[in-house]
C-alpha positions in Angstrom: -11.6 -26.5 77.9 -12.5 -24.9 74.4 -15.5 -25.3 72.7 -13.5 -27.4 70.2 -12.6 -30.0 73.1 -16.4 -29.9 74.0 -17.1 -30.7 70.6 -14.4 -33.5 70.5 -16.3 -35.0 73.6 -19.6 -34.9 72.5 -18.8 -36.1 69.2 -17.1 -39.3 70.9 -20.1 -40.1 73.0 -22.5 -39.8 70.0 -20.5 -42.1 67.9 -19.9 -44.6 71.0 -23.6 -44.9 71.8 -24.5 -45.3 68.1 -22.1 -47.9 67.6 -22.8 -49.7 70.8 -26.9 -49.6 69.6 -26.0 -51.1 66.6 -23.6 -53.9 68.1 -26.2 -54.6 70.5 -28.9 -55.0 67.8 -26.5 -57.5 65.6 -24.9 -59.4 68.7 -27.7 -59.8 71.4 -26.7 -59.7 75.0 -27.6 -63.5 75.5 -25.1 -64.1 72.9 -22.3 -62.4 74.8 -23.4 -63.1 78.3 -21.9 -66.6 78.8 -18.3 -65.0 78.1 -18.5 -62.5 80.7 -15.9 -64.1 83.2 -13.1 -64.5 80.3 -14.0 -60.6 79.0 -13.8 -59.5 82.4 -10.4 -60.7 82.9 -8.9 -59.6 79.1 -10.6 -56.3 80.2 -8.6 -56.0 83.3 -5.2 -56.2 81.3 -6.5 -54.0 78.3 -7.4 -51.1 80.7 -4.0 -51.1 82.1 -2.3 -50.8 78.8 -3.9 -47.8 78.3 -3.6 -46.6 81.8 0.0 -46.8 82.2 1.2 -44.8 79.2 -1.6 -42.1 79.9 0.0 -41.9 83.4 3.4 -41.6 82.1 2.3 -39.1 79.6 0.2 -36.9 82.1 3.5 -36.7 84.4 5.8 -35.9 81.6 3.9 -33.2 80.5 3.0 -31.6 83.8 7.0 -31.8 84.4 7.5 -29.8 80.9 4.7 -27.7 81.9 6.3 -27.0 85.4 10.0 -26.7 83.8 8.7 -23.7 81.3 7.0 -21.8 84.0 10.1 -22.0 85.9 12.2 -20.9 82.9 10.1 -17.7 82.5 10.5 -16.6 86.1 14.7 -17.1 85.9 14.6 -14.9 82.6 12.6 -12.4 84.2 14.9 -12.7 87.3 17.9 -11.9 84.9 16.1 -9.2 83.1 15.2 -7.4 86.8 19.1 -8.0 87.2 20.0 -6.0 84.2 17.4 -3.3 85.3 18.6 -2.5 88.7 22.3 -2.6 87.3 21.1 0.1 84.8 20.0 2.1 87.7 23.7 2.6 89.0 25.4 3.1 85.5 26.5 6.4 84.4 24.8 8.2 81.4 24.1 7.6 78.6 24.2 3.9 79.1 22.4 3.5 82.4 19.0 5.2 81.0 19.5 3.7 77.4 20.0 0.1 79.1 17.0 0.6 81.5 14.8 1.5 78.8 15.8 -1.3 76.7 15.2 -4.0 79.6 11.2 -2.2 79.9 10.9 -2.5 76.2 11.6 -6.4 76.5 9.3 -6.9 79.1 6.6 -5.3 77.5 7.5 -6.7 73.9 7.2 -10.0 75.8 4.0 -9.9 77.2 2.2 -7.6 74.5 3.8 -9.0 71.4 5.6 -12.5 71.6 3.5 -14.5 74.2 0.5 -14.6 72.2 2.8 -15.8 69.3 4.0 -18.5 71.4 0.7 -20.7 70.8 1.6 -20.7 67.5 5.2 -21.9 68.0 6.2 -18.3 66.8 8.5 -16.0 68.2 8.7 -12.0 68.2 11.7 -10.7 66.2 11.7 -7.4 68.1 12.2 -9.3 71.3 15.2 -11.0 69.7 16.3 -7.3 68.4 16.3 -6.0 71.8 18.6 -8.8 73.6 21.1 -8.0 70.8 20.6 -4.3 71.6 21.4 -5.0 75.3 24.4 -7.1 74.7 25.8 -4.6 72.5 25.0 -1.8 75.0 26.9 -3.7 78.1 29.7 -4.3 75.3 30.1 -0.7 74.4 30.6 0.6 78.0 34.0 1.2 79.2 34.6 0.9 83.3 36.7 4.2 84.2 37.2 2.6 88.0 36.5 -0.8 89.8 33.0 0.0 90.9 32.3 0.4 87.2 33.9 -2.8 86.3 32.0 -4.6 88.9 28.9 -3.2 87.5 29.8 -4.1 83.8 30.7 -7.5 85.0 27.5 -8.1 86.6 25.6 -6.5 83.9 27.5 -8.8 81.1 26.6 -12.2 83.5 22.9 -11.1 83.4 22.6 -10.2 80.1 24.5 -13.7 78.8 21.9 -15.4 81.2 18.9 -13.8 79.9 20.0 -14.7 76.4 20.0 -18.2 77.9 16.9 -18.2 79.6 15.1 -16.9 76.4 16.7 -19.4 74.3 15.4 -22.3 76.4 11.8 -20.7 76.5 11.8 -20.7 72.8 13.0 -24.2 72.7 10.2 -25.2 75.0 7.6 -23.6 72.7 8.6 -26.6 70.3 8.0 -29.4 72.7 5.1 -31.7 71.8 3.9 -35.1 72.3 5.3 -37.6 69.9 3.2 -39.1 67.2 4.0 -42.4 68.4 2.7 -41.6 71.8 -0.7 -40.1 70.3 -1.1 -43.7 68.3 -0.6 -45.5 71.5 -3.1 -43.7 73.2 -5.4 -43.4 71.0 -5.6 -46.9 69.8 -5.6 -48.3 73.4 -8.2 -46.0 74.3 -10.6 -47.2 71.3 -9.5 -51.0 72.1 -10.3 -50.4 75.9 -13.8 -48.6 75.2 -14.7 -51.1 72.1 -13.7 -54.1 74.5 -16.8 -53.0 77.1 -19.2 -54.0 74.2 -18.3 -57.6 74.5 -20.0 -57.7 78.0 -23.4 -59.0 78.0 -26.3 -57.4 80.1 -29.7 -58.2 80.4 -30.3 -54.5 81.1 -29.4 -52.5 78.4 -29.9 -49.4 79.9 -27.3 -50.4 82.7 -24.9 -51.7 79.8 -24.8 -48.1 78.1 -24.6 -46.1 81.2 -21.2 -48.1 81.9 -20.1 -48.0 78.3 -20.9 -44.3 78.2 -19.4 -43.2 81.5 -16.2 -45.0 80.5 -15.9 -43.6 77.2 -16.6 -40.0 78.6 -13.5 -40.5 81.3 -11.4 -41.7 78.5 -11.9 -39.0 76.0 -12.0 -36.5 78.7 -8.4 -38.0 79.7 -7.1 -37.6 75.9 -8.3 -34.2 75.7 -6.5 -33.0 79.1 -3.4 -34.4 77.3 -4.1 -32.5 74.3 -4.5 -29.0 76.2 -1.2 -30.1 78.2 0.8 -30.8 75.1 2.4 -27.3 74.4 3.5 -25.3 77.7 2.3 -22.1 76.0 -1.1 -23.1 74.8 -4.2 -24.6 76.0 -6.2 -23.7 79.0 -3.0 -24.9 81.2 -0.9 -22.7 79.5 2.1 -20.7 81.2 1.5 -16.8 81.3 3.6 -14.2 81.4 3.3 -13.5 85.0 7.2 -13.3 85.6 7.2 -10.4 83.4 4.2 -8.6 84.8 5.7 -8.8 88.2 8.7 -7.5 87.4 7.1 -4.4 85.7 4.7 -3.8 88.6 7.2 -3.4 91.1 9.6 -0.8 89.2 10.4 2.6 90.3 9.6 5.7 87.6 12.1 5.3 84.8 14.9 8.1 84.5 
């Protein structure tokens, strides 16, 4: 988690502590204690209302992150397919296409990946995809062997463009405002409801309320960190492209 996340957690806990102390001053525990049984029954329902959408959101976001991770490997695999075919193509197309694939991988890692966290893309990477497509389209096969290479190269280029579009679309995926409102609202109600319990020990009551508040706010911070596949502490890294570059022979 980032310093901002820790700041949010600390701020919520301080606010909870102050609010609880004010609540206990104006409504002493002996006035609340007779209603503990009823409050406990209702609190169980309230906590479920918070837990169910939270579990749903976490599973959905985890699935989105996993899908984004798989998309990057599919894109890198298509790029590798273009690269290895370029090694078999005659000059000048072969070396040109080979260098374009390497430039694309470096551009995605160095230029585009930092931009993804801000929901932006690299125009240079997009232009390189167009260049690879134009390079393949310009090739005129001279025999059946070259025709086969051309067909495979064309398939890989189109698949690369498709996987890239999917990856860029995933940079816009986030938690809808309505779900955020439900999570935050139910979290506030869940924490506030614990104030209604009356315990003779103010210390024990404070510990229980603060522990619950910490668990709730940490859960929401984790959801926030998972909201975008390419940002946060759980973001998808360009590992697939780094692996691709690390296993290549010397360029021609």
